[in-house]
C-alpha positions as CSV (number, residue, x, y, z in Angstrom):
1,M,-29.5,212.6,-64.7
2,K,-29.0,211.0,-61.8
3,T,-32.3,209.7,-59.6
4,V,-33.3,208.5,-56.2
5,S,-32.4,204.6,-55.1
6,F,-36.3,204.3,-54.3
7,T,-39.7,202.8,-55.8
8,E,-41.2,203.4,-52.5
9,M,-40.4,206.9,-50.6
10,K,-40.2,204.9,-47.1
11,H,-36.7,203.3,-48.5
12,G,-35.2,206.7,-49.5
13,T,-31.9,207.1,-48.2
14,R,-30.6,210.8,-46.2
15,D,-28.8,211.1,-49.8
16,D,-32.1,209.9,-51.5
17,Y,-33.3,213.2,-50.2
18,L,-30.5,215.5,-50.6
19,L,-30.8,214.9,-54.1
20,L,-33.9,215.6,-54.5
21,R,-34.0,219.1,-52.3
22,D,-31.5,220.1,-54.7
23,H,-34.2,219.3,-57.5
24,E,-36.7,221.4,-55.9
25,E,-35.4,224.2,-55.3
26,A,-34.6,224.5,-59.1
27,H,-38.1,224.0,-59.5
28,F,-39.2,226.3,-57.0
29,A,-37.3,228.7,-58.9
30,G,-39.4,228.3,-61.8
31,T,-42.7,228.7,-60.5
32,A,-42.8,232.2,-62.0
33,D,-42.3,230.6,-65.6
34,R,-44.1,228.0,-65.1
35,L,-46.9,230.6,-64.1
36,L,-46.3,232.7,-67.3
37,R,-46.2,230.1,-69.2
38,E,-50.4,229.0,-68.0
39,L,-51.2,232.9,-68.7
40,S,-49.5,232.7,-72.4
41,L,-51.8,229.5,-73.0
42,Q,-54.8,230.9,-72.2
43,G,-54.4,233.8,-74.6
44,E,-55.3,230.8,-77.2
45,E,-58.8,230.2,-75.0
46,T,-61.6,232.6,-75.2
47,I,-64.1,232.4,-72.2
48,P,-67.5,230.3,-73.4
49,G,-69.6,233.0,-74.5
50,Y,-67.3,235.7,-73.7
51,P,-65.9,238.1,-75.8
52,V,-62.2,237.9,-74.7
53,T,-59.7,235.2,-73.9
54,R,-58.9,233.9,-70.5
55,L,-55.6,235.7,-70.4
56,E,-57.4,238.9,-71.5
57,H,-59.5,239.1,-68.9
58,A,-56.2,238.6,-66.9
59,L,-54.6,241.1,-68.5
60,Q,-57.1,244.0,-68.1
61,S,-57.8,243.2,-64.3
62,A,-54.2,243.3,-63.9
63,T,-53.9,246.7,-66.1
64,R,-56.5,248.5,-64.2
65,A,-55.0,247.6,-60.4
66,V,-51.5,249.3,-62.3
67,D,-53.8,252.4,-63.5
68,A,-55.4,252.7,-60.3
69,G,-51.8,252.8,-58.1
70,A,-52.1,249.4,-56.4
71,D,-49.3,247.8,-55.2
72,I,-47.4,244.7,-56.6
73,D,-49.5,242.2,-54.5
74,W,-52.3,243.1,-55.9
75,I,-51.2,243.9,-59.6
76,V,-49.5,240.2,-59.3
77,A,-53.0,239.0,-57.5
78,T,-55.3,240.3,-60.0
79,L,-53.2,238.6,-62.9
80,L,-53.5,235.4,-61.7
81,H,-57.1,235.6,-60.0
82,D,-58.5,233.3,-62.6
83,I,-54.9,231.1,-63.6
84,G,-57.2,227.7,-62.1
85,D,-60.2,228.5,-64.3
86,G,-59.4,225.4,-67.2
87,L,-58.2,223.4,-64.4
88,A,-60.3,224.0,-61.6
89,P,-63.3,225.6,-62.9
90,Q,-65.7,224.8,-60.3
91,N,-62.9,226.0,-57.4
92,H,-61.1,228.3,-59.7
93,D,-61.0,231.5,-56.9
94,K,-59.4,228.7,-54.0
95,F,-57.2,227.1,-56.9
96,A,-55.2,230.5,-57.5
97,A,-55.9,231.4,-53.7
98,E,-53.2,228.6,-52.9
99,V,-51.6,229.1,-55.4
100,L,-50.9,232.8,-54.1
101,R,-50.8,232.0,-50.6
102,P,-47.6,231.9,-49.6
103,F,-46.4,234.5,-51.4
104,V,-48.2,237.5,-51.2
105,R,-50.5,239.2,-47.9
106,E,-53.4,237.0,-46.6
107,E,-55.4,240.1,-47.5
108,V,-55.0,239.6,-50.7
109,T,-55.1,236.2,-51.1
110,W,-58.4,236.1,-49.1
111,V,-60.1,238.2,-51.4
112,V,-58.5,236.1,-54.7
113,E,-60.1,232.6,-52.6
114,Q,-63.6,234.6,-51.6
115,H,-64.0,236.9,-55.5
116,G,-65.9,233.7,-57.0
117,I,-69.1,234.3,-54.0
118,F,-68.5,238.1,-54.1
119,Q,-69.1,237.9,-57.6
120,M,-72.2,236.4,-57.8
121,V,-74.2,240.0,-56.5
122,Y,-73.7,240.5,-60.6
123,Y,-75.7,237.1,-62.1
124,G,-76.4,234.5,-58.7
125,Q,-80.1,235.9,-59.2
126,H,-80.6,234.7,-63.0
127,Y,-79.6,231.1,-61.9
128,G,-82.1,230.7,-58.5
129,W,-78.3,231.2,-56.6
130,D,-78.5,233.8,-53.6
131,P,-76.8,236.8,-55.2
132,N,-76.1,238.4,-51.6
133,E,-74.4,235.1,-50.8
134,R,-71.1,237.5,-49.8
135,E,-73.2,239.1,-47.3
136,K,-71.6,235.9,-44.9
137,F,-68.6,237.5,-45.0
138,A,-70.0,241.0,-44.0
139,S,-68.3,241.1,-40.4
140,H,-64.7,240.2,-41.8
141,P,-61.9,242.9,-41.8
142,Y,-61.7,241.9,-45.7
143,Y,-65.1,242.3,-47.3
144,Q,-64.8,245.3,-48.2
145,T,-61.3,245.1,-49.8
146,C,-63.0,241.5,-51.7
147,V,-66.1,244.3,-52.8
148,D,-64.0,247.1,-54.3
149,F,-61.5,244.0,-56.2
150,C,-65.1,242.5,-57.8
151,E,-66.9,246.2,-58.5
152,L,-63.0,247.8,-60.0
153,W,-61.0,245.2,-61.8
154,D,-62.8,241.9,-62.1
155,Q,-66.0,242.3,-63.4
156,S,-65.7,245.3,-65.6
157,S,-62.5,243.2,-67.7
158,F,-64.1,242.3,-70.4
159,D,-63.8,245.0,-73.3
160,P,-62.5,243.8,-76.7
161,A,-62.0,247.6,-77.2
162,F,-59.5,248.0,-73.9
163,E,-56.3,248.7,-74.2
164,S,-54.7,246.2,-71.8
165,K,-50.4,246.0,-70.8
166,P,-49.2,242.9,-72.5
167,L,-47.8,240.0,-70.3
168,E,-44.3,240.8,-71.3
169,Y,-45.1,244.1,-68.8
170,F,-46.0,242.0,-66.4
171,T,-43.5,239.6,-66.3
172,P,-40.9,241.0,-64.0
173,I,-42.8,241.6,-61.3
174,V,-44.3,238.0,-61.3
175,H,-41.0,237.1,-60.8
176,E,-40.0,239.4,-58.0
177,V,-43.4,238.2,-56.0
178,F,-42.9,234.1,-57.1
179,A,-38.7,234.6,-55.4
180,R,-39.9,235.8,-52.2
181,N,-39.1,233.2,-49.5
182,A,-42.3,231.0,-48.8
183,Y,-44.8,232.0,-45.8
184,D,-42.5,235.2,-45.0
185,D,-44.6,237.1,-41.9
186,T,-43.2,240.1,-42.9
187,V,-45.1,240.0,-46.1
188,L,-48.3,237.7,-45.4
189,C,-48.7,240.8,-42.3
190,P,-52.7,239.0,-41.0
191,N,-55.1,240.4,-39.9
192,E,-53.8,243.4,-41.8
193,A,-56.7,244.9,-44.0
194,R,-55.2,247.8,-46.3
195,G,-57.5,247.7,-49.0
196,L,-56.8,247.9,-52.6
197,L,-54.3,251.2,-52.6
198,P,-51.5,252.0,-50.8
């Protein structure tokens, strides 16, 4: 494989950077496959103390979104909302939001980014934390959407008896979302609160 001529970026030529751009385009096109591979690997990892794997939690959450009639942005975001658990456990919500941010509308990204704080309502008191910390966002236009996301799709998805759709079901829609042009304003729709369902 041809490589660039430099060992320090500041010495790169136009030809070097055009070569890298070609490789980057191919790399960008593989984003969905890399995310699906990571999810698949999470099928081998039970969340410590929980009765399901990380993958099963993702599948259950996303299946609930499908069953509720959610749109493609919500389904893919729900599938990926905890994708950072293994690599960034202290800020997994922010990690997942950054993966999604270029490709889904702002409301969806905001909910994924904040769901960790919103989930504390279920357990914060047991750790001596403020379970109502999410109330600092009470006037935010996406507040209720995040409450609903946590209540309906996330916190209820640790059930070993639940019949979730397989990862293969979600593969085409993950590809569809990540094939979008990054940061397309017609997709991001800033400040538009739609809620979970169309």
